N, C-alpha and C positions, 0 to 999 in steps of 0.2 A: 766363731765357727763351732767350737765345742758345745756352746750353749744350744745352738740350733740342732746339733746332732742329738744332744740329750733330750731336747723337747720332742724331736721326732720319735725317739725311742719310747718316751712316755706316752705319746699318742698311739703308737703301735701296741704297747702293752694294754692301754685302755681299751682299744678295739678288741684285743684278744679276750680281755676280761668280760666284755659285753657278750661275746659269743659263747662263753662257758657258763652254763646254768649254775645257780647257787645251790649249795648243799651237796655237790658231787663228791666231796672228800669225806663226808660223814659216814661212819660205819653204823652197823646195826646197834652196837652198844651205845654209840652216841645218840641214836634215835631214842633208845630206852631211857637214857639219862635225861634227855630233854623232856620226854613225856612225864617222867617222875618229878622233875623240877616244876613243871607247870602245875601238876596236881598238888604238890606240896605248897606251892605259892598260893593257890586258890584256897585250899582247905585251912592252912595254918596262918596265912597272912591276910589275904584279901577279905574273906568272909568274916573273920573275927573283927577286922577293922571296920567293916561296913556296919556290922551289928552294933559295935560300940558307938559309931557316929550316929546311928539312928536313935539309940537310947539317949545319947547326950543331947541331940537336937530335940527329941521329944520332951525330955525333962526341962530343958531350958525354955522351950516354948510354952510349956504348960505353966511354968512359974511366971514368965514375963507376960504371957498373954492375958492373964487376969488383971494385972496392974495396967497394962496398956489399954484394955477395953474399958476398965472402970474409969479411967481418967478422960479418955477421948471420945468414947462412944456417946456419952450424954451430950458433949459439946457439939459433935457432928450432927446429932439428932435434932438439937434445937436450932442450929444454924444452917440446916439444909444439907449437911454433908452426907447424911445417911440416905442415899438414893436407893430405890428398888433395884433389884437385879436386872441388868440390862443397860443399854446405853442411855445416857442422859440426853437432854435436848441440846446441850452445848457439847458438840463433838470435837471441840478444839483440843488438839494435843498439847498438853502443858509441858511436855518433855521432862517428866518427873524421873529422877535418878535416885534409886535407893542405895544406901550404903551396904557394904558387905555384911554387916552385923545387924541389919534391920530385921525385925520379926517377919516381915513379908517374904524376904528372900530366904530366910532360914526355913520357913514353911515350904517354900518352893524347892529348896534344896532337899528337904526331907521327902517331899513328894517324888522328886526325880530319883532319889536313891531307891525308894520303894518300887517305883516303876521299872527301874533297871533290873532289879532282882526279883521281878514277877510277884511283888506284893501289891496287886492291883487294887484291892479294896482299901487298904491303908493309903495308897497313892491317891485314889479318888477322893477320899475324905479330906486329904490335905489340899488337893487342887480345889475342891469345892469350898473349903474354908478360905483359902487365900484369894480366890477370885472376887469375893465380896469386898475385901480390902482394896484390891486393885480398882474395882469399879467405883468405890467411894472416893479413892484418890484420883480418879480419872486418868489412871496410868493405862492408857488403852493398849499399847503393845503387850504389857504384862497381863492385862485382863484377857485379851484374845488368846494369848498362849495358854493361860490357865484353863479357859474353856475348851480349847483344843485338846489338851492333855487329859482333862477330866472325861471327855467323851471317849478318848482312846482307852482310858483305864477301864471304863465300863465294857467297851467292845472286847478288850483282851481277856476279860473274865469268861467270855463265852457263855456256855449254858449255866455256869455256876453264879452268874451275876444275880445280885439281890434286887436289882431294879432294872427297868427297861432302858434300852439305849436312848440317850437324849439327843434326838436329831436336831433340835433347835440350837444346841450348843455349837455345833459346827456352822450352822447358818449365821448365828450371831458373831462367831469368830471371823468368818469371811467378811461380813459386812463391816465389822470393826476395823479389820486390816485395811479394807479398801477405803472407807469413808473417813474414819477418825484418825487412824494411824498413818494413812497414806503409804502403805507398804504393799504394793501389788504382788511382789514376789512371794511374800509370806502368805498372801491370800491365795495365790496359785498353789502353793504347797498344801495349804489347808484344804483346798478344793480337791486336790488329787487324793488326799487321805480320806476325805469325806465320801467321795464317789466310790472309792474302793470298798469302803464299809457298806455303802448302799448297794453296790453290786453283790456283795456277799449275802445280803439279805434279799436279793432278787428284786430290789427296788430300782430297776433300770430307768424307769420314767423320771423319777426324782433325780437320779444321777445325771441323766441327760440335761435336765433343767439347770443343775449346778454348773455343768460345763458351759452351757450356752450363756448363763449370766456372767461368766468370767471373760467372755469375748469383748473386745473393744478395739479401738483404732490405734492404741499405743504400740502394740506389737503384733505384726502380721504373723510372725512365726508362732507365737504362743496361741493366738486365736485359731490358727489353722490346726494345731495339734488338739486343742480343746474341741473344736468342731468335729474333727475326725473321731475323737473318742465319743462324742455325743451321738454321732451316727451309728457307731457300733452298739451303743446302748439301745437305740431304737430297734435295731435288728435282733437283739437278744431278748427282747421282751417276750412274755408268755404268748401274746398275740403280736407277732412281729409287725412293726409299722414300716413297711418296705418303702413307701414313698417318702416318708420323712428321712429314712436312712439315705436314700439317693439324693434328696435335696440338700441335706447337710454335708454329704460327701462332695457335692458340687461347690458348696460354700467353702469347704475346707480346701478343695483344689484351687479355688480362686485366690484364697489367702496365701496358699503355698506359692502360687505363681507371683503374687505381689512381693513375697519375701525372697524371690529368686530361686526357690527350690523346685526346679522344673521336673525332676524325676518324681518327687512326691506329688506334685500337681498332676502329672500324667497318671500316676497310680490311682489317685482319687477319682479322676474322671473316668478311668476304665472301669472302676468298681461301680460307679453310678450308671454307666452305659448298660451294664448287665440288667438293670431294672427297667430302664426306659426303652430298651430295644424291643421292638415288636408290640408295643402298647398303643400304637397309632397316635403317639404324642410327637408328631413329626417335627414341630418347631423346637421342642426341647432336645430331641434326638439330633437334629441338625446342629444345634449349638454345641452339644457335647462332642460330636464327631469333628466339627470344625476346630474346637479347642484341642482335641487329641491330635489332630493333624498338625496344627501349629507347634504344639509342644514336642511332638515326635520329630518334626523337621528341625527344630532348634537343637534337639539332642542327637541329630545326625542319624536318626532311625528312619531312613527313607522308605523302607518297605512298609512299616507301620503307618507312616504318614500317608502313603499312597492308598493303603487300604481304608484309612479313615475318610479321606476325601472321596474315595469311590462310593462310600455309603451315602454321601450327600446327593449323588446323582441317581435318585430313585424316582419311581413313578408316583410316589405319594407326597412329593415335595409341595409345600404350600408357600414357598418363598416367592418373592417378586422376581420379575425377569432380570432386573439388575443384579439381585443377589445371586440368582442362579448362574448368571454370566461370571460373577466373581468366583463362585465355587468351581466352575469349569476351568477358569484360568489358573486357580490355585492347583487343581488336580493336574493339569497339563504341565505346569512348571515343576511340581514335585516329581511327577512321573518322568519328566525329562532328566531331572537330577538323578533319579534312581537308575535310569538306563546309562547314565554317564559314569557310574561307579566302576572301579576296576574289575570287580568280580562279576559285573554284568556285561562288560564289553565283549568278552570272549564267548558268551553264551549264544548258541545258534537258535535257541527257542525264543519266540516272541512272547511277551507277557500278555495277560488277558486284559482286555479293555471292557469297561462296563457299559459303554454306550456305542451305538444305539442298541436297544433291546431286540433280540431275535426271537420271534415266536416260533418255537420248534414245531408246533402243530401245523404250521403253514408251509413247511419245507416240502417242495415237490421236485422230483427228478423226471426229466423228459429225455428219452433216448430216441434216436432216429427221427428227429424232427424234419419235416418237409419244408421246402421253400414255398413261399406264398406269392411271390411275384408272378404276374401273368401279363401276357401281351395285351395291347389295346383291343377291346372287343371280346376278350376271353375271360373266363372265370376259373380260378384255380380251385382244386379240391380243398376242402377246409382242413383235412387231416386232423391231427390231435393238437390241441392247444392247452395251455395251463388253465385258462378261464373256463373251458368247456369240457375238460377231460372226464368229469364225473357225470355229465349229462347223458342220459339214455344209455348208460353202461350196460344194463341187462339186454337191451335191444342189440347192441353190437356183439355181445357175447353169443346171443342166439343166432345171429346171422353167420358168424364165423363157425359156430357149431354145425350149422346147416351145410356149409361148404365142406367141412371135414367129413361129415357123414355121407355126403354125395360122392366124394372122391374115394372113400374107402368102401370095400365090398360089404354087402349086407351081413354076411356070415361073421365078419370080424368086428361088427359094430359094437357088440357087447364087450369084446375084449379091449377095444380101443376107447370105449366111452370113458373109462376111468383115467386113461392117459391123456385125455384132451385137456389142453391148457390154452386159454385165450392169449393172444398176442398183446401184451400190455406194453404201452409206450410211456405212459405217465404214471408215476407212483407217488401216492400221497397218503395222508392218514386215513383216507376213506377206502383204500385198496388193501388187498392182502399182499404184504410185502415179504412173505416167507421165502420166495425164490429171488435169485439174483437178477437184477435188470440186465438185459443183453444189449450191449452197444456194439456198433460196427466200426471197424477201422475206417478212418477218414470222415466219419459223420459226427456231428456235434452232439455233446451231452450238455443239456441246459439244466440249470438249477434255479428255482424260484423260491424266494424267501421274503417274509414280511418283516420290515424294520420298523420299530416303534421308537419314537422320540418322546420320552416322558417329560421333557423340560419345555419351557416356553421359548427358548432360543433355538435358532437353526444350527444344526450340526453339519459340518462339511467333511465328507470322506473322500480321500484322494488315493489314487493308485490301488483301487480295490481289485482283488483277485482271489481265486479259490486256492486253498492249500490242499494238496493231495499227496498220497503215497501210492506208488505203482509198483507192482510185482510183475515183471515181464514173464510171459509163458511162451515157449516155442510152439510153432504151429504143427509140429509132428503128431504122430499117432499117440505117443506116450504122454504128451503134455507135461513134460518135466519142467518144474519151476527153476528159473535161474536164481543163483544165490543172491545177487545184488538187488536191493530194493531202492528205487529212485524216489526222491521226494523234493519238493520245492519249499520245504519249511525253512531251510536256511538260506533261501534265495534261489534264483533261477541260474541255470548253467546251460552250456551248450548241449550236454547230454540230455538234460531234462526237456529243453526246447525241441530237440530232435524226436523225443519220445511222445510228448504231449504239448500241444499249443494251448496256452492259457490266455483267455481274454482278460484285459486289464481296463477297468473303467477309470478314466483320468480324474473325474470329479463327479461326486454325487451328493446332493444336498437333501438332508432329511429335515423337513420343516418341523417347527415346534408343535408339540401336541398332535402330531399326525402319524399316520401309518402309511408307509410307502412300500411298494413292491419292487424288488430288485431282481433282475434276471442276469445270470452269469453263465458263460459258456466255456467249454474246452473241447478240443478235438484230439482224440488219441490217434497215434500213427503206428501203433504196435499192439499186438494181442497180449492180453494179460489180465490181471486183477487190479482194479482201481478202487481206491478208498478215498472218499472226500472227507477231509479232516476238519476244515474250518474255513474262516474268512480272514484274510489279512488286509490291513488298510492303514492309512494315516488319518488320525482323528484331529480335527481342529474345529474352530467355530468362526462364524462370520463376524466381521468387525462392525460394530454399531457406532456411528459417529454421534458423540454427545450433543452436538449443536443441532443436527437435523433429524436425529432418530432414524436415519436411513441406513440400510444394510448394504455394504459393498458386495460386489460379486466375487471377492477374493477371500480366502480363509485368513485367519489371523496368523501372525508370525510364529506363534507357538503351536506346534503340531507334533504328535508322537506316533511312532509306529508300533502297532500291536496286532492282536488277533482275537477272534472269538471262535470257540469250538462249536461244531454242529453236532447236536445230539438229538436223536429221534427215539420215539417209543412206539412200539407196535400196538396193535389192537388188543384190548383186554380179553383174556380167555374166559369163557363162561359155559363150557360144555360139560365139565365134570363137577362133582361136589367139591373137590379140593380146590379147583380153580374158582368156583363161586365163593368159597369161604375165604380164600386169600386173594391178594392183589397180584395176579400173575398176568404177564403180557407176552404176546407172541414175538417171535424174532422179527426184527425190521431191518431189511437189507437194501433199503432204497438208496443209501449212500455208498453202496458197494457194488457198482456195476462191473460186469465181466465183459471185456472187449474181445469180440470174435472176428474172424477174417472178413474181408470185404464181401459185400452182398449187393445185389441190384437194388436200386431205389426208384420206385415208380412215382411219377408225377402226372396227374391227369388234369386237362384243361377242357372246359366246355365253352363252345362258341355261341354267343348271342342267346344264352338261356334266359328266359323271362321268368319273373316271379309271379306273373298274373296270366291266367289262361281261362278260356271258356270251358265249361263242363263238357267233357268228351272231345275237346278239340285235339286234333292230331297235327303235329308239326315235325319238321325235320331239322336236326342240328348236327353239327360236327363235334366229335370228341377226339381229343389228341392225347396220346399216351407217349410219355417221354421217360426214358431210362437215364436218370442222372447218377446212377451208382457206378461202381467200378467193375461189375461183372454182369454177364448177360442173364436175362430171364427167359423162360420158355413158355409158360402157360399163365394166362390171366383169366380169372373167373370173377363174375359180377353177380352179387346177390343183393336183393333189395327188400325192404319192408313192403313195397308196392310193386310186385313184379309186372303188373299190367301197365306200368308207367313208361317203360322203354321197350324198344325192340330194335335189334341191329338189322340193317338192310341186307337184302339178299345180294345186291350188287356191290362191287368194290369201287368206291368213289376215287380211289387212287388211280384207277384206269379210265377215268372220265365217263363213267356210266351213271352219273347222278340223275339224268333225266329218266332213265329206265327204272331207277330205284323208286321214283315217285309212283309208278304204276304197280309196284309189287309189294305193297304193304301186306295184302292178304294173298295167299296162294290160290290160283284159279284151278278148280277141279274140272269144269266142262263149260262149253259155250253153245248156246242155241242160236244157229245162224238165221232162223226164220224171224225171231222177234228180238234178236240181239240181247238175249239174257245171258248173264255170267253167273255161274254157280261157284261160290268161294267157300273155303274151309275156314271155320272159326280158328283164330290164332290160339295155339296151345301155349298158355303162359307157364313158364318153368321158373321155379324159385331160384335155381342156380343156372346161370347162363355163362357159357364159355365165350370169351371175346375172340372173334375170328382173327387170328394172326397167322403169319407164315410159320413154317416148320422151324425156322431158326429163332423164332421169338423176337426179342428186341435186344440188340447188342448195346453196350454202354455208349451213351451219347446219341443214340438213334431215336427217331420220332415216328410214330405211326398215327395217321389220321383216318378215322372211320366215321361214316354217317350213321346216325341213330334217329329212329322215330320215337317221339315222346307223345303221350296221350294224357290229357287232363282227366282227373277223376270225375266221376259222374255227380258226386255230391258237391254242392257249393260250400265254400268255407276255406279255412286255412288248413293245409295238410303238411305234415312233416315227413318227408321222403328220405329214408336212410339208404345209402348206397355204399356197399363195401366191396372193394377190389382186392381179391385174393390172388397173389402171384407167387411163383416158385422159381428158385434159381436153377441153373443147369447143374450146378454141383452143390447140393445142399450140405450143410454141416450138421454135426450131431446135435448141436445146441439150438440151431435156428434153421428149421426146414422150410419155412414159408414166412411171408410178410404180408401185411394188410395195409390198405389205404382207405380211410373213412371220409365220406362226404355226406353232408346233410343239406337238403334243399327245403326251404320254406316256400310252398307254392299256394297261392290264393286262386281259387276257381270261382267263377261267377256264372250264374245261369244265363243261357243264351236263347234257346228256342224250345217251345212246347208244342207238341202236335197231338191231336185226338182224332181218331178215325172211327166212323160209325157205318156199318155195312147193312144194306137192304137187299133182300132177294128179289130178283127181277124175273118175271115170267113173260114169255112171248110165244107166238105160234112156231116160230122157227128156231129159237135159241133160248137157253136158260143162262142167267148170269147174275151178277151182283152190282149193286150201285153203292159206291163207297163215298161217304161224306167226310172230307178231311178238313178239320179246323186247325189252323196254325196260329200261334201267338208268340210274339216277341216279348220274352220276360226279362230281357237284359235291361237293367236300369242304369248301366254305365255306358257311356258313349264309346264308340270304337277307338277314338283317339286317346282315351284315357287308359286303355290297357294295352 
């Protein structure tokens, strides 16, 4: 018991002694005494002793050296023992051991003493002398050591050296250690010393070659270190050899990986990636990124691993389809592990996904889109679509400007001309997006974007939806913003669904090496400011059966949830000198629509409208106007690029007067009862025509049907007829005072009838008159049934 207590006290005292630094109890006088003691020891003891030893060894060797060489030199010369400097053909190590009093070791001892006390010239002479004896005796370890120290003696003399540095001494020493003496550790030591000297003389190329020669399969760790040092030599040359640096860094990383040093392997591969990145050496870059991803995953660095695998999924990949599928699986697996980490589980933000690629230049926003479904036998107005939004845009702006100028007084035209702004519904990179898009409560906001799959395999996106942030704004006069900002970035909630209905696409497949157009919609139910942030979805890949090479219709079991941000860039500014000199871009607000209160929404349908007519042919058709909005409209104006194409009937077909309308295409001025002649007034074509409606306009959900005369153009060919319906609400808002509906008709007219009249004066006794010769020709080359 007492012994155990005693041992415990000893352990505790030892632990306390370890914690107390040495020399804490020494005073300043103790420091001075120690300093004086060391000085006296060196000056009065050590140096005189060394000088005495050098003199004694030098005298003994000079006396014994003459006898030794006189007796044995001639014998070795005649019997082949006197070999030239360098290794003999027989590199077998004879394991020669010299006695302590042998002349060779005495010379080596003298040389070592001189080297230690910086007498480098005398040390070199001694090493140079004894190396010949070691070479003659085939004592290869002693011989290599003497060569090594002789070279170091010359190097340590610096600029005072009487002879140049013997580079071949170090090379011979390394080869002797490796081949004759079989001492790789000593060879590695000599290589490190030699390369440091070569680097001092800026001979980095030779130093790199020395490092590379020492690499072998015996030790992965040693080879990795030497290859890494060789890479640094290549990069420090006067003309840096960058590619060799990166290549040897990869070799070093590979050997580090074989030696189990993952951190060092990852470091080497990261250094090499800096060279290969962006050089269009895709296969080499893929190999480096894949290895970095694997090493980072083994080191539990999930974020670095995910970033490395993300770079493998690029549009410049030259890998096979199978290899690309393996890369995608690795990325999905690592990304799923990253999301499962404790620090990521509580995060509300989704991480960025690299696939598919979103072409930001193709992002388009469409507000106030009209339905296109029409009853049987009717044709709906084309309205604005993503595919045709930029077609004939100057024509639509001109037509809308014509209506605006028609409704405003002439005196105020000049003042209102600068305030005119066309009603834009579709915003893209070809439009001016300085102003905010105006969306209406209860109407859809559609977003179109182009997805690009740079890989050969098909990608599967599930549960695709838009990410948005919404700032509600009250509908009062002050338009004060509410403090709370709603967003679905962290997921949908009851409050978000009540504010905005977001469309979710259950599954969307992006084929390999294809570009697909995706359209997404959302419907706001409250006024405010909307910001479209990005796209959220689950990313997976289709399963490929190895036996049949057929793709299943279901995504793989590994899928991850993420997002991609939507970023747009406005048109480049080029109006001023500063803008032309720099890269300046206009503000682009196509992703920031403003939601205004409910408005009327007009939909127009045409009954039995034909795409082929005869030149000058007049037909009657019915037009139906339907208000599908949530508020009433009062006035509708129609303006067309061909105002002679249409004419509203004088009679109202709603009252059953369609038969009477057929006789009233032209207004009759007078009638001659004697000869049944009718004098008519030429129709006054007006560019802007007001659609005949009741005083109440069209209430929400109501439909108005009107008869319209249409007349084919006189010239044959294909005609593009633009019709713009301009309508106003009963209670216009400050931001949206009117709305428009666009319709384009492609009409083909064919020739029908040609007439030529020739008049001859007729004389008679009782009456004077004319004889008219009328020639008629049917120039229609298309049968009646074909049009």
